[in-house]
C-alpha positions as CSV (number, residue, x, y, z in Angstrom):
1,M,-8.5,36.4,-3.9
2,K,-11.4,37.0,-6.2
3,N,-11.9,34.9,-9.3
4,I,-13.3,36.7,-12.4
5,T,-13.7,35.8,-16.0
6,S,-13.6,38.0,-19.1
7,P,-15.4,39.5,-21.0
8,L,-16.3,41.7,-18.0
9,S,-19.9,42.4,-17.0
10,N,-20.9,45.7,-15.4
11,E,-21.8,43.7,-12.3
12,T,-18.3,42.3,-12.0
13,I,-16.7,45.8,-12.6
14,K,-18.9,47.4,-9.9
15,S,-17.9,44.6,-7.4
16,L,-14.2,45.3,-7.7
17,R,-12.3,47.7,-5.4
18,A,-8.8,49.2,-5.6
19,G,-6.3,46.9,-3.8
20,E,-8.2,43.6,-4.4
21,V,-6.2,40.7,-5.6
22,V,-7.8,39.0,-8.6
23,S,-7.3,35.8,-10.5
24,L,-8.4,36.5,-14.1
25,S,-9.4,33.9,-16.6
26,G,-10.9,34.2,-20.1
27,V,-10.2,36.1,-23.3
28,V,-7.9,39.2,-23.2
29,Y,-6.5,41.2,-26.2
30,T,-3.1,42.7,-26.3
31,A,-2.4,46.3,-27.5
32,R,0.6,48.5,-27.1
33,D,1.5,52.0,-28.5
34,A,1.5,51.2,-32.2
35,A,-1.8,49.2,-32.0
36,H,-3.5,51.9,-30.0
37,K,-2.5,54.5,-32.6
38,R,-4.0,52.3,-35.4
39,L,-7.2,51.6,-33.5
40,V,-7.8,55.3,-32.9
41,E,-6.9,56.2,-36.5
42,A,-9.5,53.6,-37.6
43,I,-12.1,55.2,-35.3
44,D,-11.3,58.7,-36.5
45,Q,-11.6,57.5,-40.2
46,G,-14.9,55.7,-39.5
47,R,-13.5,52.3,-40.3
48,P,-14.4,49.2,-38.3
49,L,-12.0,48.0,-35.7
50,P,-10.4,44.6,-36.2
51,V,-11.7,43.4,-32.8
52,D,-14.9,44.3,-30.9
53,L,-13.7,46.0,-27.7
54,R,-17.1,45.9,-25.9
55,D,-16.7,44.4,-22.5
56,Q,-13.2,43.3,-23.3
57,I,-9.8,43.8,-21.6
58,L,-6.6,45.1,-23.2
59,Y,-3.3,43.9,-21.8
60,Y,-0.5,46.4,-22.6
61,V,2.1,43.8,-23.6
62,G,4.4,43.0,-26.5
63,P,4.9,39.2,-25.9
64,T,8.1,37.7,-27.1
65,P,8.0,34.7,-29.5
66,P,7.4,31.4,-27.9
67,R,10.1,28.8,-27.5
68,P,9.3,25.3,-28.9
69,G,6.5,23.7,-26.9
70,Q,5.3,27.0,-25.4
71,V,2.2,29.0,-26.1
72,I,3.8,32.3,-25.7
73,G,7.2,33.8,-24.7
74,S,7.7,36.3,-21.9
75,A,4.6,38.5,-21.5
76,G,5.1,41.2,-18.9
77,P,3.3,44.5,-18.7
78,T,4.5,47.7,-20.3
79,T,4.0,51.1,-18.7
80,A,0.4,52.3,-19.1
81,Y,0.9,56.1,-19.4
82,R,2.0,55.7,-23.0
83,M,-1.6,54.6,-23.9
84,D,-3.3,57.3,-21.9
85,A,-3.9,59.7,-24.9
86,H,-5.9,57.0,-26.7
87,T,-7.6,55.3,-23.8
88,P,-10.7,57.5,-23.3
89,Q,-11.7,57.0,-26.9
90,L,-11.5,53.2,-26.5
91,L,-13.4,53.3,-23.2
92,S,-16.2,55.2,-25.0
93,L,-16.5,52.2,-27.3
94,G,-17.1,49.8,-24.4
95,L,-13.6,48.7,-23.4
96,K,-14.1,47.6,-19.8
97,G,-10.6,46.7,-18.5
98,M,-6.9,47.3,-19.0
99,I,-3.9,45.5,-17.6
100,S,-0.5,47.1,-17.3
101,K,1.8,48.7,-14.7
102,G,2.1,52.3,-13.4
103,N,-0.5,54.9,-12.6
104,R,-3.0,56.5,-15.0
105,S,-3.7,60.1,-15.8
106,E,-6.7,61.9,-14.3
107,V,-8.2,62.1,-17.8
108,V,-8.2,58.3,-18.0
109,I,-9.5,57.8,-14.5
110,E,-12.4,60.2,-15.2
111,A,-13.2,58.2,-18.4
112,M,-13.1,55.0,-16.4
113,K,-15.6,56.4,-13.9
114,K,-17.8,57.7,-16.8
115,Y,-17.8,54.5,-18.8
116,G,-17.5,52.0,-16.0
117,A,-14.1,50.4,-16.4
118,V,-11.3,49.0,-14.3
119,Y,-7.5,49.1,-14.4
120,F,-5.5,46.0,-13.3
121,A,-1.9,46.1,-12.4
122,A,0.3,43.1,-13.3
123,T,3.7,42.6,-11.7
124,G,6.5,44.1,-13.7
125,G,9.7,41.9,-13.9
126,A,7.7,38.7,-13.8
127,A,7.1,38.2,-17.5
128,A,8.1,34.6,-17.7
129,L,6.0,33.7,-14.7
130,L,2.9,35.6,-16.1
131,A,3.3,33.8,-19.4
132,G,2.5,30.6,-17.5
133,S,-1.1,31.8,-17.0
134,I,-1.6,32.2,-20.8
135,V,-3.0,29.1,-22.3
136,E,-3.7,30.3,-25.9
137,S,-2.2,33.0,-28.1
138,S,-2.9,34.0,-31.7
139,V,-2.4,37.2,-33.7
140,V,-5.7,38.7,-34.7
141,A,-4.7,42.1,-36.2
142,Y,-1.8,44.3,-37.4
143,E,0.6,41.3,-37.9
144,D,3.1,43.7,-39.5
145,L,3.7,45.3,-36.0
146,G,5.5,42.1,-34.8
147,T,5.3,41.9,-31.0
148,E,3.0,44.9,-31.0
149,A,0.4,43.2,-33.1
150,I,-2.9,42.6,-31.4
151,H,-3.0,39.1,-30.0
152,R,-6.0,37.2,-28.7
153,L,-4.9,35.5,-25.4
154,V,-6.7,33.1,-23.2
155,F,-5.9,33.5,-19.5
156,K,-6.1,30.8,-16.8
157,D,-5.7,32.2,-13.3
158,F,-3.7,35.3,-14.4
159,P,-2.7,37.2,-11.2
160,V,-3.5,40.9,-11.1
161,V,-4.4,43.6,-8.5
162,V,-7.2,46.1,-9.0
163,A,-5.1,49.3,-9.3
164,I,-7.9,51.7,-10.1
165,D,-11.6,50.8,-9.8
166,C,-14.6,52.2,-11.6
167,Y,-15.3,54.6,-8.7
168,G,-11.9,56.2,-8.9
169,G,-10.4,54.3,-6.0
170,N,-6.6,54.3,-6.7
171,Q,-4.2,51.9,-5.1
172,Y,-1.3,53.9,-6.3
173,L,-2.5,56.6,-3.9
174,N,-4.2,54.5,-1.3
175,G,-1.3,52.0,-0.8
176,P,1.4,54.5,0.2
177,A,-1.1,56.3,2.5
178,E,-2.1,53.0,4.2
179,Y,1.6,52.1,4.6
180,L,2.4,55.5,6.2
181,R,-0.6,55.1,8.6
182,S,0.7,51.7,9.6
183,Q,4.1,53.1,10.5
184,R,2.8,55.6,13.1
């Protein structure tokens, strides 16, 4: 397992390969459908973004409210393809990583290769377990969106897999092919 810290450096991104298991620590921002739409509207209108995305990671999650004594409620990944229409524009501004579940479109993969970014997969169905690796949480933008507001999270040993690396290596394609080869 490789230990990495955000924000992500170009050196770290270039060292990651599809299929690697990673323990991620550091600051990560949340953004789902509604937040992505607002971010892109702000860009299109020439307004500043509420957070600087350079070298940052977006986790596609809408965390539930915390129970008493907890930092955050359940915090499992949502499906990535819903953000694909907006992702290349955010990558062009320096976004370096995304966390979610499910494959990405060819347009997003090409933008990741162009701008040097990585896509991590988090385990779906393990929201309560994943929340245990989040040690801080605060809303930083779009509070009116409720669970879809942008949160600033601090991770401590958050488990992810490099699903798609900055070279276009894609575990969603490689994994099944490797399995089939092993069955021969």
